[in-house]
C-alpha positions, 0 to 999 in steps of 0.5 A: 673275360674280366668284368670292366668297370667305369668310375663316375663322379659328379659335381655336388648340387647343394651344400648338403650334397657336398658333404658326401662328395665326390659322390663316386660310383662304379658301373659294370660295362659289358663288351657290347655296351654302347656309349648311349648305354653308359649314358643311360646308367649315368642318367639313373645315377644323377640327382633328379633335377629339371631344366639342367644340363650335365656335361660328361667328360673324361678329364681330357675331353668332353664326351657328351651332354645329358640335357634334362627339360622342364619335365625331367625328360632327358636327351643325350648329345654326343661329341663322339660317335655312339660306339662300343664304349670299350673302344673309347679307352675311358676309365673314368667320367666326371659330370658337371651340371649347369642351370640357367643361373650358372652364367650370371654374376654380379658386377662388382661396381653397381651390383648389376646382374651380368649374363656370361656368354650372352652371344650364345642363343641357348643354355646348351651353347653356353655350356659347350662354350664353357666346357671348351674353355675348361680344356684349353689348359693341359698340364705338362706333367703326367704325375709325380710325388706331392709336396705341400708347403714343404710337407711331403705326402709320404716319404719324399719321391716315394709315392707317384700319383698319376693325374687323370684330370685337371680343371682350371676354373673361376668360382664365385665366392658367394654363389659358387657359379662356375665360369671360365678361368680366363674371364675378365671379371677378376674382382674379389667376388671370385676365386681361381681354382685348379682341381686335379684328380688322380688315378687312385681317387685322390683330389688336389684343390688349389684356390687362388694359385699364384706363380704357376710353373707348368713344365714337363717334369714338374708342376709348381705353384708358388703361393695359394690361399687354400690347398685341400688334398683328399685321399682314400685310406690305402687298401680300403674301399673307396667309400666316404667313411674312408675318405681323408683330407689334409687342408692348408688355409691362409687366414686373414693374418697370412698364417697357414692353418693346417688340419687333417682327418676324416673328411666329414670331421674337418671344417674350414675353420679347423686347424693349427698354425703350420710353419712351412718348410718349403718355399712353394705352396705346391710341388708335384714332381 
């Protein structure tokens, strides 16, 4: 029988760690391996951190949580039965981490520290609440060809990218603490972000999307402050050295700065002025 593999990636835990994102790894899964066995492999893959919680999701739903106490000891809590992993029909998992300050933010008016989900009694309850909100939104389209500001990736309608996961989130610009997409805190200290992951390992990140059209045959975003498309060179191993990026960032004057190259060579300050040939920031159809 052909060996089955599960692809796992994780959220970066610091700026230095982000340089190697998406921190992806493949694990062999045997026919007799349970969900708990896979979680054991994931635990060994995650950075050693105390007093944190890792939420593990398939891109469609949360599978479970890895709860690490103050002494570095981990416990698992599953959202499904601990069964043979092969019966779950999961090809990829993503791990998001949370700590006690993940749900704190500053009030824009008086700089007061405000606690998110203050009605929750424990950190795990807050994490569960947050993850539930992340998966309230589902794209109507399942995949398509990508066009950014009128520039197609490849020939028009030639490539078909299959969507694996979608996350809608709000990120604090200063501390990058994750909170929910529909939060009432809409001050300039936060940016909305949509992150799509595709079956071949590509990522599409859209910051401050405006005018979202979510239909069965297409996803359209009229405008955005920043768009980053990341992919592995085709027919190459999925390692960091083969990871490329194409980024579009609007500067203070409203001009779009475009840069493309190996991920480790491209900085947010790089780019030349790009003149869009299409009216939409993103079109996936």
